[in-house]
VEXVOZA-306413 format. One record per residue: residue number from 1; chain; x, y, z negated of N, C-alpha, C in turn. Coordinates in Angstrom, 3 decimals. Each point is the difference from the previous one (the first is absolute). Layout:
BEGIN
<NUM A <X Y Z> <X Y Z> <X Y Z>>;
...
***
This chain:
BEGIN
<1 A <32.425 46.192 -121.965> <0.418 -0.756 1.186> <-0.971 -1.138 0.291>>;
<2 A <-0.627 -0.546 -1.055> <-0.917 -1.125 0.188> <-1.239 0.418 0.785>>;
<3 A <-0.456 1.242 -0.164> <-1.223 0.425 0.677> <0.263 0.905 1.202>>;
<4 A <1.259 0.429 0.146> <0.305 0.930 1.084> <-0.150 -0.601 1.389>>;
<5 A <0.061 -1.342 0.080> <-0.079 -0.656 1.306> <-1.430 -0.355 0.407>>;
<6 A <-0.963 0.190 -0.905> <-1.394 -0.293 0.349> <-0.460 0.973 1.075>>;
<7 A <-0.592 -0.533 1.060> <-0.360 0.838 1.144> <-1.017 1.066 -0.361>>;
<8 A <-0.865 -0.291 -0.971> <-1.030 0.975 -0.344> <0.509 1.124 -0.898>>;
<9 A <1.220 -0.138 -0.508> <0.565 1.034 -0.869> <0.602 1.115 0.856>>;
<10 A <-0.455 1.224 -0.247> <0.448 1.160 0.762> <1.152 0.738 -0.691>>;
<11 A <-0.049 0.086 -1.335> <1.027 0.753 -0.724> <-0.037 -0.401 -1.476>>;
<12 A <1.113 0.242 -0.675> <0.125 -0.270 -1.436> <0.551 1.242 -0.676>>;
<13 A <-0.490 0.257 -1.223> <0.535 1.116 -0.781> <0.180 -0.484 -1.428>>;
<14 A <1.190 0.263 -0.580> <0.367 -0.580 -1.285> <0.177 1.052 -1.089>>;
<15 A <-0.400 -0.350 -1.206> <0.335 0.737 -1.217> <0.589 -1.033 -0.945>>;
<16 A <1.324 -0.192 0.079> <0.632 -1.067 -0.772> <-0.019 0.276 -1.489>>;
<17 A <0.025 1.288 -0.400> <-0.051 0.319 -1.426> <-1.292 -0.512 -0.626>>;
<18 A <-1.111 0.111 0.728> <-1.302 -0.464 -0.492> <-0.339 -1.406 0.473>>;
<19 A <0.875 -0.605 0.793> <-0.202 -1.349 0.556> <-1.303 -0.065 0.809>>;
<20 A <-0.168 0.966 0.877> <-1.199 0.092 0.830> <0.414 0.044 1.466>>;
<21 A <-0.711 -0.765 0.836> <0.207 0.070 1.445> <-1.350 0.270 0.666>>;
<22 A <-0.019 0.958 0.916> <-1.178 0.265 0.812> <0.206 -0.673 1.358>>;
<23 A <-0.953 -0.793 0.416> <0.071 -0.713 1.282> <-1.049 0.585 0.939>>;
<24 A <0.445 0.555 1.098> <-0.903 0.546 1.015> <-0.170 -1.079 1.070>>;
<25 A <-1.215 -0.476 0.172> <-0.220 -1.162 0.868> <-1.320 0.130 0.755>>;
<26 A <-0.146 -0.853 1.026> <-1.248 -0.105 0.748> <-0.774 -1.215 -0.517>>;
<27 A <-1.329 0.100 -0.005> <-0.836 -1.145 -0.360> <0.031 -0.318 -1.485>>;
<28 A <-0.408 -1.225 -0.330> <-0.081 -0.427 -1.393> <1.392 -0.260 -0.583>>;
<29 A <0.155 0.203 -1.317> <1.327 -0.130 -0.618> <0.332 -1.407 -0.502>>;
<30 A <-0.709 -1.016 0.481> <0.215 -1.351 -0.540> <1.437 -0.484 0.187>>;
<31 A <0.570 0.209 1.199> <1.364 -0.466 0.249> <1.011 0.749 -0.867>>;
<32 A <-0.274 1.287 -0.255> <0.875 0.796 -0.869> <-0.060 -0.527 -1.423>>;
<33 A <-1.210 -0.282 -0.486> <-0.158 -0.553 -1.349> <0.760 -1.321 -0.134>>;
<34 A <-0.125 -0.854 1.017> <0.642 -1.313 -0.045> <1.521 0.135 -0.023>>;
<35 A <0.549 0.903 0.838> <1.455 0.179 0.072> <0.551 0.556 -1.310>>;
<36 A <-0.682 0.967 -0.583> <0.464 0.584 -1.257> <-0.129 -0.986 -1.144>>;
<37 A <-1.078 -0.762 -0.002> <-0.184 -0.997 -1.052> <1.075 -1.067 0.018>>;
<38 A <0.486 -0.339 1.210> <1.016 -1.041 0.141> <1.338 0.413 -0.597>>;
<39 A <0.199 1.293 -0.239> <1.254 0.473 -0.584> <0.124 -0.378 -1.474>>;
<40 A <-1.134 -0.255 -0.663> <0.037 -0.357 -1.415> <0.431 1.140 -0.899>>;
<41 A <-0.334 1.230 0.356> <0.417 1.168 -0.772> <-1.159 0.652 -0.751>>;
<42 A <-1.075 -0.766 -0.210> <-1.120 0.532 -0.777> <-0.806 1.038 0.758>>;
<43 A <-0.383 -0.312 1.233> <-0.747 0.955 0.814> <-1.327 0.371 -0.647>>;
<44 A <-0.263 1.290 -0.092> <-1.281 0.512 -0.471> <-0.495 1.014 1.025>>;
<45 A <-1.144 -0.289 0.634> <-0.532 0.920 1.007> <-0.720 1.144 -0.691>>;
<46 A <0.386 1.225 0.312> <-0.595 1.166 -0.627> <-1.268 0.449 0.734>>;
<47 A <0.114 0.132 1.313> <-1.178 0.380 0.762> <0.266 -0.216 1.482>>;
<48 A <-1.084 -0.098 0.773> <0.093 -0.102 1.448> <-1.033 0.941 0.589>>;
<49 A <0.417 0.825 0.942> <-0.904 1.012 0.533> <0.301 0.258 1.468>>;
<50 A <-0.966 0.591 0.688> <0.176 0.405 1.392> <0.406 1.466 0.034>>;
<51 A <0.948 0.348 0.883> <0.479 1.378 0.052> <0.272 0.416 1.436>>;
<52 A <-0.154 1.293 0.260> <0.343 0.583 1.288> <1.313 0.790 -0.077>>;
<53 A <0.669 -0.078 -1.150> <1.249 0.743 -0.187> <1.085 -0.556 0.919>>;
<54 A <0.938 0.844 0.446> <1.089 -0.480 0.863> <0.911 -0.959 -0.754>>;
<55 A <0.631 -0.911 0.738> <0.903 -0.967 -0.612> <1.249 0.698 -0.538>>;
<56 A <0.523 -0.473 -1.133> <1.296 0.526 -0.469> <1.086 -0.372 0.992>>;
<57 A <0.876 0.931 0.302> <1.045 -0.240 1.003> <1.366 -0.003 -0.658>>;
<58 A <0.930 -0.693 0.654> <1.384 -0.068 -0.478> <0.804 1.085 0.686>>;
<59 A <0.648 0.844 -0.808> <0.830 1.074 0.522> <1.447 -0.507 0.110>>;
<60 A <0.428 -0.370 1.199> <1.319 -0.601 0.180> <1.119 0.940 -0.432>>;
<61 A <-0.075 1.260 0.413> <1.042 0.950 -0.352> <0.073 0.198 -1.512>>;
<62 A <-1.146 -0.077 -0.670> <-0.062 0.164 -1.446> <0.758 -1.125 -0.695>>;
<63 A <0.072 -1.188 0.602> <0.710 -1.135 -0.578> <1.480 -0.008 0.364>>;
<64 A <0.344 0.448 1.195> <1.376 -0.147 0.482> <1.004 0.827 -0.801>>;
<65 A <-0.330 1.238 -0.326> <0.963 0.861 -0.696> <0.358 -0.546 -1.385>>;
<66 A <-0.974 -0.373 -0.840> <0.376 -0.576 -1.308> <0.826 -1.275 0.125>>;
<67 A <-0.337 -0.851 0.965> <0.755 -1.237 0.180> <1.429 0.280 0.443>>;
<68 A <0.193 1.012 0.825> <1.342 0.361 0.447> <0.830 0.517 -1.170>>;
<69 A <-0.617 0.824 -0.854> <0.705 0.514 -1.183> <0.383 -1.156 -0.922>>;
<70 A <-0.936 -0.937 -0.216> <0.276 -1.161 -0.844> <1.128 -0.844 0.581>>;
<71 A <0.030 -0.156 1.320> <1.061 -0.750 0.665> <1.362 0.638 -0.263>>;
<72 A <0.105 1.311 0.142> <1.267 0.693 -0.205> <0.459 -0.100 -1.449>>;
<73 A <-0.938 0.142 -0.957> <0.355 -0.095 -1.424> <0.576 -1.371 -0.312>>;
<74 A <-0.669 -1.052 0.477> <0.454 -1.359 -0.305> <1.307 -0.336 0.699>>;
<75 A <0.190 0.471 1.227> <1.251 -0.262 0.705> <1.179 0.659 -0.715>>;
<76 A <-0.191 1.231 -0.468> <1.066 0.703 -0.712> <0.320 -0.675 -1.326>>;
<77 A <-1.028 -0.413 -0.733> <0.242 -0.647 -1.285> <0.585 -1.393 0.175>>;
<78 A <-0.311 -0.663 1.094> <0.649 -1.293 0.268> <1.510 0.177 0.090>>;
<79 A <0.441 0.956 0.803> <1.438 0.220 0.171> <0.649 0.439 -1.316>>;
<80 A <-0.674 0.901 -0.724> <0.553 0.494 -1.257> <0.090 -1.079 -1.067>>;
<81 A <-1.083 -0.784 -0.156> <-0.010 -1.032 -1.033> <0.945 -1.148 0.331>>;
<82 A <0.085 -0.382 1.274> <0.903 -1.075 0.374> <1.450 0.397 -0.285>>;
<83 A <0.363 1.228 0.357> <1.353 0.483 -0.265> <0.282 0.030 -1.500>>;
<84 A <-0.954 0.547 -0.757> <0.170 0.080 -1.457> <0.043 -1.391 -0.621>>;
<85 A <-0.824 -0.932 0.502> <-0.025 -1.353 -0.537> <1.314 -0.729 0.218>>;
<86 A <0.597 0.200 1.180> <1.293 -0.639 0.285> <1.106 0.604 -0.865>>;
<87 A <-0.031 1.323 -0.156> <1.014 0.670 -0.815> <-0.137 -0.397 -1.471>>;
<88 A <-1.260 -0.031 -0.491> <-0.246 -0.300 -1.412> <-0.069 -1.495 -0.275>>;
<89 A <0.088 -0.834 1.039> <-0.120 -1.462 -0.127> <-1.304 -0.384 -0.686>>;
<90 A <-1.099 0.661 0.426> <-1.312 -0.231 -0.608> <-0.913 -0.761 0.949>>;
<91 A <-0.401 -1.201 -0.396> <-0.926 -0.781 0.815> <-1.370 0.658 0.009>>;
<92 A <-0.348 0.661 -1.097> <-1.289 0.682 -0.062> <-0.113 1.098 1.039>>;
<93 A <1.044 0.819 0.124> <-0.016 1.076 0.989> <0.042 -0.548 1.420>>;
<94 A <0.791 -1.052 0.224> <0.059 -0.607 1.330> <-1.368 -0.561 0.384>>;
<95 A <-0.658 -0.667 -0.969> <-1.334 -0.544 0.255> <-0.985 1.114 0.320>>;
<96 A <0.074 1.078 -0.769> <-0.904 1.131 0.230> <0.265 0.622 1.364>>;
<97 A <1.267 0.075 0.406> <0.320 0.586 1.308> <-0.555 -0.850 1.141>>;
<98 A <0.087 -1.332 -0.126> <-0.552 -0.870 1.040> <-1.525 0.107 0.046>>;
<99 A <-0.602 0.227 -1.176> <-1.446 0.224 -0.029> <-0.342 1.297 0.721>>;
<100 A <0.829 1.029 -0.186> <-0.195 1.256 0.723> <0.141 -0.207 1.502>>;
<101 A <0.959 -0.842 0.399> <0.181 -0.287 1.421> <-1.247 -0.665 0.571>>;
<102 A <-0.534 -0.972 -0.736> <-1.221 -0.667 0.457> <-1.133 1.002 0.138>>;
<103 A <-0.111 0.912 -0.965> <-1.053 1.013 0.070> <0.181 0.909 1.205>>;
<104 A <1.254 0.346 0.295> <0.259 0.850 1.163> <-0.494 -0.678 1.272>>;
<105 A <0.239 -1.314 0.115> <-0.508 -0.739 1.148> <-1.526 -0.024 0.001>>;
<106 A <-0.590 -0.119 -1.196> <-1.462 -0.001 -0.099> <-0.574 1.318 0.526>>;
<107 A <0.610 1.115 -0.393> <-0.499 1.295 0.462> <0.194 0.161 1.505>>;
<108 A <1.110 -0.523 0.517> <0.219 0.049 1.453> <-1.075 -0.810 0.719>>;
<109 A <-0.301 -1.199 -0.510> <-1.068 -0.807 0.582> <-1.346 0.704 -0.111>>;
<110 A <-0.219 0.669 -1.146> <-1.271 0.689 -0.212> <-0.200 1.123 1.003>>;
<111 A <1.093 0.687 0.341> <-0.100 1.069 0.999> <-0.454 -0.558 1.349>>;
<112 A <0.466 -1.193 0.348> <-0.435 -0.632 1.247> <-1.447 -0.469 -0.093>>;
<113 A <-0.477 -0.257 -1.236> <-1.349 -0.524 -0.175> <-1.070 1.077 0.075>>;
<114 A <0.369 1.264 -0.311> <-0.996 1.073 -0.018> <-0.688 0.101 1.352>>;
<115 A <-1.320 -0.047 -0.020> <-0.773 0.116 1.229> <-0.123 -1.290 0.771>>;
<116 A <0.587 -1.079 -0.505> <-0.056 -1.276 0.706> <-1.251 -0.786 -0.345>>;
<117 A <-0.139 -1.163 0.615> <-1.157 -0.851 -0.239> <0.151 -0.708 -1.342>>;
<118 A <-1.113 -0.555 -0.493> <0.027 -0.729 -1.265> <0.943 -1.193 0.083>>;
<119 A <0.016 -0.690 1.150> <0.878 -1.153 0.165> <1.462 0.427 -0.066>>;
<120 A <0.323 1.110 0.639> <1.383 0.489 -0.015> <0.413 0.371 -1.418>>;
<121 A <-0.892 0.630 -0.748> <0.311 0.391 -1.371> <0.197 -1.225 -0.886>>;
<122 A <-0.810 -1.027 0.222> <0.184 -1.238 -0.753> <1.377 -0.600 0.265>>;
<123 A <0.387 -0.037 1.262> <1.291 -0.596 0.362> <1.155 0.786 -0.607>>;
<124 A <-0.087 1.329 0.036> <1.061 0.819 -0.550> <0.087 -0.165 -1.523>>;
<125 A <-1.149 -0.048 -0.653> <-0.002 -0.226 -1.442> <0.606 -1.367 -0.323>>;
<126 A <-0.328 -1.000 0.834> <0.527 -1.349 -0.234> <1.518 -0.025 0.139>>;
<127 A <0.529 0.678 1.021> <1.451 0.013 0.183> <0.696 0.732 -1.133>>;
<128 A <-0.622 1.054 -0.522> <0.597 0.692 -1.139> <0.040 -0.908 -1.224>>;
<129 A <-1.015 -0.841 -0.157> <-0.006 -0.971 -1.085> <1.095 -1.032 0.149>>;
<130 A <0.194 -0.510 1.230> <1.076 -0.961 0.249> <1.375 0.624 -0.268>>;
<131 A <0.148 1.280 0.341> <1.261 0.691 -0.233> <0.310 0.062 -1.489>>;
<132 A <-1.005 0.383 -0.795> <0.195 0.071 -1.446> <0.351 -1.372 -0.559>>;
<133 A <-0.675 -1.034 0.458> <0.238 -1.345 -0.507> <1.425 -0.461 0.318>>;
<134 A <0.482 0.307 1.197> <1.354 -0.382 0.387> <1.043 0.675 -0.878>>;
<135 A <-0.177 1.298 -0.257> <0.937 0.715 -0.854> <-0.041 -0.524 -1.432>>;
<136 A <-1.190 -0.371 -0.473> <-0.123 -0.539 -1.352> <0.785 -1.308 -0.137>>;
<137 A <-0.108 -0.884 0.979> <0.714 -1.278 -0.050> <1.514 0.218 0.072>>;
<138 A <0.435 0.911 0.866> <1.423 0.325 0.090> <0.512 0.521 -1.337>>;
<139 A <-0.754 0.874 -0.623> <0.411 0.592 -1.267> <0.092 -1.015 -1.125>>;
<140 A <-0.962 -0.895 -0.077> <0.025 -1.014 -1.052> <1.207 -0.920 0.152>>;
<141 A <0.352 -0.329 1.236> <1.195 -0.820 0.236> <1.257 0.738 -0.471>>;
<142 A <0.070 1.298 0.264> <1.155 0.792 -0.419> <0.081 0.105 -1.518>>;
<143 A <-1.136 0.119 -0.666> <-0.015 0.051 -1.468> <0.564 -1.297 -0.578>>;
<144 A <-0.433 -1.124 0.549> <0.502 -1.303 -0.476> <1.503 -0.104 0.227>>;
<145 A <0.460 0.456 1.166> <1.440 -0.064 0.304> <0.804 0.813 -1.011>>;
<146 A <-0.471 1.204 -0.300> <0.730 0.852 -0.948> <-0.036 -0.582 -1.415>>;
<147 A <-1.115 -0.611 -0.358> <-0.111 -0.595 -1.331> <0.998 -1.153 -0.158>>;
<148 A <0.132 -0.802 1.056> <0.901 -1.159 -0.047> <1.463 0.435 0.081>>;
<149 A <0.305 0.934 0.901> <1.386 0.407 0.235> <0.498 1.027 -1.008>>;
<150 A <-0.927 0.720 -0.631> <0.408 1.069 -0.899> <0.265 1.271 0.783>>;
<151 A <-0.134 1.156 -0.658> <0.187 1.263 0.711> <0.418 1.084 -0.981>>;
<152 A <0.433 1.151 0.536> <0.437 1.127 -0.816> <-1.192 0.614 -0.738>>;
<153 A <0.251 0.472 -1.214> <-1.052 0.662 -0.768> <-0.446 1.270 0.735>>;
<154 A <-1.296 0.174 0.239> <-0.460 1.177 0.745> <0.181 1.295 -0.787>>;
<155 A <0.091 1.118 0.726> <0.172 1.320 -0.605> <-1.362 0.566 -0.380>>;
<156 A <-0.237 0.153 -1.301> <-1.324 0.371 -0.509> <-0.424 1.387 0.460>>;
<157 A <0.896 0.976 -0.096> <-0.366 1.386 0.334> <-0.471 0.111 1.442>>;
<158 A <0.690 -0.684 0.918> <-0.394 0.035 1.416> <-1.366 -0.658 0.172>>;
<159 A <-0.231 -1.135 -0.665> <-1.284 -0.694 0.105> <-1.147 0.901 -0.420>>;
<160 A <0.136 0.629 -1.163> <-1.079 0.842 -0.528> <-0.231 1.211 0.891>>;
<161 A <1.076 0.664 0.389> <-0.143 1.222 0.793> <-0.626 -0.247 1.358>>;
<162 A <0.474 -1.012 0.700> <-0.500 -0.284 1.351> <-1.436 -0.537 -0.062>>;
<163 A <-0.287 -0.877 -0.972> <-1.353 -0.534 -0.122> <-0.999 1.100 -0.343>>;
<164 A <0.418 0.969 -0.816> <-0.889 1.121 -0.341> <-0.299 0.850 1.229>>;
<165 A <1.016 0.241 0.826> <-0.216 0.751 1.246> <-0.933 -0.765 0.939>>;
<166 A <0.196 -1.322 0.086> <-0.868 -0.809 0.856> <-1.430 0.013 -0.504>>;
<167 A <-0.174 0.013 -1.320> <-1.345 0.075 -0.581> <-0.708 1.276 0.437>>;
<168 A <0.712 1.111 -0.057> <-0.570 1.282 0.444> <-0.352 -0.077 1.488>>;
<169 A <0.896 -0.599 0.793> <-0.249 -0.125 1.437> <-1.246 -0.813 0.300>>;
<170 A <-0.217 -1.077 -0.753> <-1.176 -0.839 0.232> <-1.290 0.682 -0.435>>;
<171 A <0.067 0.767 -1.065> <-1.190 0.757 -0.419> <-0.375 1.022 1.073>>;
<172 A <1.013 0.664 0.551> <-0.253 0.949 1.100> <-0.603 -0.722 1.197>>;
<173 A <0.516 -1.214 0.294> <-0.524 -0.779 1.125> <-1.471 -0.329 -0.194>>;
<174 A <-0.394 -0.394 -1.211> <-1.409 -0.303 -0.267> <-0.879 1.232 0.186>>;
<175 A <0.500 1.147 -0.465> <-0.772 1.236 0.172> <-0.166 0.327 1.482>>;
<176 A <1.054 -0.251 0.772> <-0.065 0.250 1.444> <-0.979 -0.961 0.665>>;
<177 A <0.032 -1.281 -0.425> <-0.873 -1.008 0.614> <-1.480 0.276 -0.265>>;
<178 A <-0.301 0.677 -1.088> <-1.408 0.333 -0.281> <-0.592 0.830 1.128>>;
<179 A <0.841 0.762 0.683> <-0.474 0.835 1.100> <-0.336 -0.833 1.232>>;
<180 A <0.510 -1.245 0.052> <-0.258 -0.845 1.167> <-1.309 -0.750 -0.125>>;
<181 A <-0.613 0.017 -1.194> <-1.229 -0.755 -0.200> <0.313 -1.427 -0.387>>;
<182 A <-1.005 -0.734 -0.473> <0.180 -1.378 -0.453> <-0.994 -0.902 0.700>>;
<183 A <0.278 -1.305 -0.028> <-0.988 -0.969 0.430> <0.435 -0.885 1.139>>;
<184 A <0.707 0.538 1.007> <0.391 -0.844 1.122> <1.253 -0.795 -0.361>>;
<185 A <0.191 -1.132 0.661> <1.028 -0.948 -0.416> <1.387 0.633 -0.018>>;
<186 A <0.355 0.774 1.033> <1.351 0.546 0.057> <0.235 1.039 -1.087>>;
<187 A <-1.029 0.769 -0.364> <0.126 0.972 -1.088> <0.059 -0.721 -1.339>>;
<188 A <-0.827 -1.040 -0.158> <0.009 -0.769 -1.244> <1.350 -0.667 -0.218>>;
<189 A <0.620 -0.494 1.080> <1.326 -0.597 -0.116> <0.986 1.020 -0.561>>;
<190 A <-0.019 1.205 0.538> <0.898 1.058 -0.454> <-0.259 0.345 -1.463>>;
<191 A <-1.286 0.092 -0.374> <-0.366 0.385 -1.367> <0.434 -1.076 -0.998>>;
<192 A <-0.234 -1.265 0.312> <0.358 -1.099 -0.906> <1.505 -0.038 -0.223>>;
<193 A <0.784 0.133 1.066> <1.450 -0.093 -0.138> <0.560 1.165 -0.819>>;
<194 A <-0.510 1.208 0.223> <0.512 1.150 -0.736> <-0.416 -0.061 -1.464>>;
<195 A <-1.212 -0.490 -0.286> <-0.425 -0.189 -1.383> <0.918 -1.002 -0.699>>;
<196 A <0.382 -1.063 0.699> <0.945 -0.968 -0.563> <1.345 0.653 -0.291>>;
<197 A <0.434 0.904 0.863> <1.298 0.645 -0.172> <0.087 0.781 -1.304>>;
<198 A <-1.093 0.630 -0.407> <0.005 0.762 -1.248> <0.253 -0.932 -1.185>>;
<199 A <-0.630 -1.178 0.017> <0.255 -0.989 -1.055> <1.451 -0.463 0.051>>;
<200 A <0.516 -0.173 1.196> <1.371 -0.469 0.185> <0.997 1.019 -0.558>>;
<201 A <-0.218 1.289 0.285> <0.903 1.035 -0.493> <0.044 0.016 -1.531>>;
<202 A <-1.164 -0.140 -0.625> <-0.055 -0.042 -1.463> <0.746 -1.227 -0.531>>;
<203 A <-0.129 -1.119 0.696> <0.673 -1.227 -0.416> <1.517 0.151 0.061>>;
<204 A <0.518 0.656 1.037> <1.446 0.216 0.120> <0.508 0.860 -1.154>>;
<205 A <-0.747 1.026 -0.365> <0.404 0.870 -1.108> <0.045 -0.785 -1.310>>;
<206 A <-1.028 -0.819 -0.253> <-0.031 -0.818 -1.220> <1.158 -0.985 -0.010>>;
<207 A <0.279 -0.631 1.131> <1.097 -0.970 0.064> <1.346 0.675 -0.254>>;
<208 A <0.157 1.232 0.490> <1.251 0.732 -0.239> <0.207 0.245 -1.490>>;
<209 A <-1.062 0.367 -0.693> <0.096 0.218 -1.448> <0.332 -1.296 -0.734>>;
<210 A <-0.532 -1.127 0.493> <0.306 -1.295 -0.610> <1.446 -0.411 0.273>>;
<211 A <0.507 0.323 1.190> <1.413 -0.260 0.303> <0.879 0.769 -0.972>>;
<212 A <-0.349 1.244 -0.247> <0.759 0.839 -0.940> <-0.073 -0.554 -1.415>>;
<213 A <-1.180 -0.453 -0.413> <-0.186 -0.484 -1.367> <0.674 -1.353 -0.237>>;
<214 A <0.014 -0.864 1.022> <0.517 -1.361 -0.173> <1.411 -0.184 0.540>>;
<215 A <0.486 0.997 0.779> <1.302 -0.107 0.661> <0.073 -1.272 0.856>>;
<216 A <-1.118 -0.275 0.688> <-0.102 -1.183 0.849> <-0.702 0.377 1.301>>;
<217 A <0.408 -0.662 1.083> <-0.632 0.251 1.299> <-1.252 -0.817 0.240>>;
<218 A <-0.353 -0.886 -0.939> <-1.174 -0.863 0.174> <-1.290 0.807 0.188>>;
<219 A <-0.252 1.062 -0.809> <-1.241 0.775 0.225> <-0.111 0.552 1.418>>;
<220 A <1.132 0.401 0.584> <-0.012 0.515 1.376> <-0.367 -1.093 0.990>>;
<221 A <0.538 -1.210 -0.207> <-0.333 -1.115 0.888> <-1.467 -0.392 -0.149>>;
<222 A <-0.487 -0.005 -1.232> <-1.414 -0.316 -0.225> <-0.900 1.047 0.649>>;
<223 A <0.424 1.271 -0.088> <-0.780 1.064 0.651> <-0.039 -0.210 1.502>>;
<224 A <1.150 -0.369 0.574> <0.031 -0.272 1.435> <-0.948 -1.117 0.380>>;
<225 A <-0.005 -1.087 -0.807> <-0.893 -1.123 0.276> <-1.457 0.422 -0.101>>;
<226 A <-0.330 0.769 -1.043> <-1.389 0.444 -0.178> <-0.441 0.925 1.128>>;
<227 A <0.922 0.843 0.451> <-0.329 0.906 1.110> <-0.391 -0.796 1.236>>;
<228 A <0.765 -1.023 0.308> <-0.291 -0.779 1.197> <-1.270 -0.839 -0.166>>;
<229 A <-0.334 -0.362 -1.241> <-1.279 -0.669 -0.247> <-1.149 0.968 0.254>>;
<230 A <0.165 1.256 -0.443> <-1.006 1.036 0.273> <-0.150 0.217 1.499>>;
<231 A <1.142 0.030 0.700> <-0.024 0.165 1.462> <-0.765 -1.154 0.653>>;
<232 A <0.285 -1.233 -0.455> <-0.674 -1.168 0.567> <-1.503 0.056 -0.267>>;
<233 A <-0.393 0.489 -1.180> <-1.423 0.106 -0.315> <-0.680 1.037 0.884>>;
<234 A <0.699 1.108 0.271> <-0.541 0.997 0.927> <-0.191 -0.583 1.388>>;
<235 A <0.966 -0.824 0.428> <-0.117 -0.662 1.299> <-1.204 -0.927 0.027>>;
<236 A <-0.213 -0.717 -1.110> <-1.158 -0.906 -0.082> <-1.305 0.774 0.164>>;
<237 A <-0.106 1.154 -0.640> <-1.215 0.808 0.090> <-0.256 0.465 1.435>>;
<238 A <1.067 0.433 0.655> <-0.159 0.509 1.365> <-0.352 -1.119 0.959>>;
<239 A <0.621 -1.169 -0.163> <-0.317 -1.133 0.871> <-1.441 -0.435 -0.201>>;
<240 A <-0.488 0.068 -1.236> <-1.411 -0.339 -0.250> <-0.912 1.032 0.614>>;
<241 A <0.409 1.284 -0.068> <-0.811 1.080 0.565> <-0.122 -0.098 1.507>>;
<242 A <1.051 -0.521 0.651> <0.059 0.040 1.463> <-0.509 -1.291 0.653>>;
<243 A <-0.627 -0.877 -0.754> <-0.538 -1.247 0.591> <-1.112 0.303 0.996>>;
***
């Protein structure tokens, strides 16, 4: 996003696994070097060359279908986890369901971002970050309320079963998102949030086992608090990305 607005930049192509970005630009690369260096991420220039090859293009239809599938998966798991969390009196499941809801909104925003301008994508990524941050603050307040007021011991079997299903759903979502490509702000927002969800699902399962071992609801409340901290950190990353 830092270099996408430079007028001389024509296209960007990313290999995030290798931490490599190809910048297709006109003229000298001085402004590109300066922008990348300002990120403080250890920029190392590999090579600069002149080419007559066609610019890499963004396939909008190629991105829309995976994002739509991811949206449907997260919307369904939001409803399922919220219902299960209320029935099982599990703050961990409720927190995870609200995280799924935020992700569903992120995918909906991402669908609107496909094919849009860099400025539009930045704005959409920023709003998705604000959404995550708002849900995180709401969740932390609810955790404190339950800790002070006391609550029913959560049902361990429901926590483990539903969190395991959500884990499978998030892994499927990541596999689907790989088909959309990586690198642009709206896709990165989707990828970061779903990666966080996998950690969250594992945390809910561990907290359920601790509830069973200790016969106390405290591990579930702590899991809920940690989930919302993870959500807030994801929001921080997206807001930084969309500056």
